[in-house]
C-alpha positions in Angstrom: 76.6 107.4 152.7 78.2 104.5 154.7 80.0 105.3 158.0 83.8 103.9 157.6 85.9 103.5 160.7 89.3 105.3 159.6 91.2 104.8 162.7 93.4 102.3 161.7 94.5 104.4 158.5 97.5 106.9 158.1 96.3 110.3 159.7 97.9 112.1 156.6 96.1 110.2 154.3 92.8 110.1 156.0 93.2 114.0 155.9 93.0 114.0 152.0 89.6 111.8 152.2 88.2 115.2 152.8 89.2 116.7 149.3 86.1 117.1 147.1 86.7 115.2 143.7 84.5 115.8 140.6 81.7 113.5 140.3 80.5 112.7 136.6 78.4 110.7 134.3 79.4 107.7 132.1 80.7 110.3 129.3 82.5 112.6 131.6 79.9 115.2 132.1 80.2 117.1 135.5 77.1 116.2 137.6 78.1 117.4 140.9 81.2 116.7 143.7 81.7 114.4 146.3 84.7 113.6 149.1 87.5 111.7 148.3 86.3 109.1 151.0 82.8 108.8 149.6 84.2 108.1 146.0 86.7 105.6 146.6 84.2 103.3 149.0 83.3 100.3 147.0 79.8 100.4 148.3 79.2 103.7 146.5 81.1 102.5 143.3 78.9 99.5 143.1 75.7 102.3 143.1 77.5 104.0 140.2 79.6 106.7 141.5 82.1 108.0 139.1 84.6 110.5 139.4 87.3 112.2 137.0 91.2 111.6 137.5 94.4 111.7 135.6 97.6 109.8 135.1 100.9 111.5 134.2 103.4 109.7 132.2 106.7 111.7 132.3 109.7 110.6 130.4 113.4 112.0 130.8 115.8 112.9 128.0 116.7 109.4 127.9 113.3 108.4 126.7 112.9 106.5 130.2 109.6 106.6 132.1 109.4 107.6 135.8 107.6 104.9 138.0 106.7 105.4 141.4 105.8 102.7 144.3 103.0 103.9 146.5 103.6 104.0 149.8 102.3 101.7 152.3 100.2 104.5 154.0 98.1 104.7 150.6 94.5 103.6 151.5 94.1 102.7 147.9 96.5 100.2 146.2 99.4 100.7 148.7 102.8 99.3 147.9 102.0 99.0 144.2 104.2 100.3 141.4 102.6 102.6 139.0 102.8 105.4 136.6 104.6 108.9 137.6 101.7 110.5 139.1 97.8 109.5 139.2 95.5 111.6 141.0 92.4 113.4 140.9 91.4 117.0 140.1 89.4 118.7 142.6 85.9 120.6 142.6 87.7 124.1 142.4 87.1 126.7 140.2 90.8 126.4 138.6 90.7 122.6 138.4 86.9 122.5 137.1 88.0 124.3 134.0 87.4 122.2 131.1 88.6 123.8 128.3 91.3 121.8 126.6 91.5 119.9 130.0 93.5 122.8 131.5 91.9 122.1 134.9 93.2 118.4 134.5 96.6 119.9 133.7 96.9 122.1 136.7 95.7 119.4 139.1 98.4 117.2 137.5 101.0 120.1 138.1 100.0 120.5 141.9 100.1 116.4 142.7 103.6 115.9 141.1 104.8 118.8 143.5 103.0 117.3 146.5 103.9 113.6 145.7 107.1 113.9 143.9 108.5 117.4 145.0 108.9 118.5 141.3 109.1 122.4 141.3 105.6 123.7 139.7 108.1 125.9 137.1 109.7 122.7 135.8 106.4 121.0 134.5 103.7 123.8 133.5 100.4 122.8 132.7 100.7 123.6 129.1 103.6 121.2 128.7 101.7 118.5 129.7 99.9 116.7 126.3 96.5 115.5 127.0 96.4 112.3 124.8 92.7 110.8 126.0 90.6 109.0 128.4 89.9 105.6 129.8 87.0 104.4 131.9 87.9 101.5 134.7 87.0 100.1 138.0 88.6 98.0 140.2 88.7 97.2 143.8 91.6 97.8 146.0 90.2 95.7 149.1 86.9 94.8 150.3 86.3 98.6 151.6 88.1 100.9 148.8 88.5 100.9 145.4 88.5 102.8 142.1 85.9 104.2 139.5 87.4 106.6 137.2 87.5 108.4 133.7 91.3 108.8 133.7 92.8 111.5 131.6 96.0 110.4 130.2 98.8 113.1 130.3 102.4 112.7 128.8 105.4 114.8 128.9 109.1 114.4 128.6 111.1 116.7 130.8 114.4 116.2 133.0 112.8 117.4 136.2 114.3 117.6 140.2 112.7 115.0 142.5 112.0 115.1 146.2 109.7 112.6 147.1 107.2 112.8 149.9 107.6 109.5 151.9 104.2 109.4 152.8 103.2 109.4 149.0 105.8 107.4 147.4 108.0 104.3 148.9 110.2 104.3 145.9 111.0 105.6 142.3 112.9 104.7 139.1 113.4 105.5 135.8 112.8 102.5 133.4 113.4 101.4 130.0 110.8 99.7 127.9 112.5 96.4 128.6 112.7 96.9 132.2 109.0 97.8 132.4 108.4 94.6 130.3 110.4 92.7 133.3 108.3 94.5 135.9 105.1 93.6 134.3 106.1 89.9 133.9 107.1 90.0 137.7 103.6 91.3 138.6 101.9 88.8 136.5 103.8 85.9 138.8 102.8 88.1 141.8 106.5 89.1 142.6 105.4 92.5 142.9 102.4 94.4 142.6 101.2 97.1 140.2 98.0 99.3 140.0 95.3 98.2 137.7 95.2 101.2 135.9 98.6 101.2 134.9 98.4 97.4 133.9 95.6 98.3 131.7 97.2 101.3 130.1 100.7 99.4 129.8 99.0 96.6 128.1 97.0 98.5 125.3 98.4 101.7 124.6 101.8 102.5 126.4 104.6 100.9 124.2 102.8 102.4 121.0 103.0 105.7 122.5 106.5 105.5 124.1 107.7 104.6 120.5 106.3 107.8 119.4 107.3 110.7 121.9 108.2 112.9 119.1 105.0 112.5 117.5 102.3 111.9 120.1 100.0 114.3 118.5 98.7 111.8 116.0 97.3 109.9 118.5 95.5 112.5 120.7 91.9 111.4 120.8 89.6 113.7 122.6 86.5 112.3 121.5 86.4 109.0 122.7 86.5 107.2 125.9 88.2 103.8 126.0 86.1 101.9 128.2 88.3 99.2 130.2 
């Protein structure tokens, strides 16, 4: 594996690079584990290294979507606006469990607490609806990038927020119209958004958003959308 100097990166974020992500093949079959660091180096991604991830979309009782702006300390896609929470299940017994993606949903609960300060009892794994999966690849800069099969999780709850500033620069609840305005600003390079959020927003998100009370008809656990 390549040696990368991390001395200039945020110390808290560098510590997280030691976490063990779940390695998978292109059909989301588990084939091993490796560090978050190795999973996010473009040099390894170019050789096909692929890991499991999730993206949470949390809506409040007013049907507004919670967005976050990633902190400047983040190693990949700093300062970018994105969906509520995006991270990885870890190679631990609880988060490796695959039945109805329960391991993924446990990981989402853990990261919503770590990033947004949402108390775990406010969003349980059982309340997170697993819709489908997308497979995408994107470079953040010359060194770091993403190559993930991303589980899409939806939940509608009013929650308490206490974000970690090392993870999150800002956050806001948006209407569909406000998100469309944000996407337009991003297209004009006035703000930055993460590539996975852009892909999901441009292909699926508004259709799902229109059907928050009837999402089960969009569940597709057989297909992986290649993007």
